[in-house]
C-alpha positions, 0 to 999 in steps of 0.5 A, spaced: 963 623 408 963 617 404 970 615 408 967 616 414 961 612 412 956 618 412 952 619 406 946 624 404 941 618 403 935 618 406 934 611 408 927 612 411 924 614 404 927 607 401 922 603 397 920 597 400 920 590 395 912 591 395 913 598 392 918 596 387 914 591 385 908 595 384 912 600 380 914 595 375 907 593 375 904 600 373 909 601 368 906 600 361 913 598 358 914 593 363 907 590 362 907 583 359 901 581 356 898 574 357 899 572 349 906 575 349 908 569 345 904 570 340 906 577 339 912 579 334 915 585 332 914 587 324 920 585 321 922 580 326 920 573 326 920 571 333 916 573 339 918 578 344 922 575 349 919 575 356 921 579 362 925 573 365 933 573 364 933 581 363 937 586 367 936 593 368 941 597 366 943 605 365 945 606 358 945 612 354 943 613 346 942 618 341 936 622 342 934 621 335 934 613 336 930 614 342 925 618 339 925 614 333 923 608 338 918 612 342 914 615 336 912 608 335 908 608 341 908 603 347 913 597 348 918 601 345 923 598 349 921 591 347 922 593 340 929 596 342 931 590 345 928 586 339 933 590 334 939 589 339 937 581 339 937 581 332 944 584 331 947 579 337 944 573 333 946 575 326 953 576 329 953 569 332 951 566 326 958 569 323 955 576 321 949 572 317 942 575 318 936 571 320 
């Protein structure tokens, strides 16, 4: 089918840009509070990063890892990002932690 240029996608059901933006706005894990710069993650001395310069990706984590972060409540994806960011920064600093 693909070689013939056919697929099973129902293009009449494709979301518009406005619908996508509304979905993003309604997702509590993507909501950025007005005072986001003042917020910090316990144990991390820097504020949570903004939504700017972020990319949506599909990844697979161990269930135990996801359950740990989700158990901490709203904002679990931002906390996962903060942990990964701290690791990246420590590696950039020659393996020394911040």
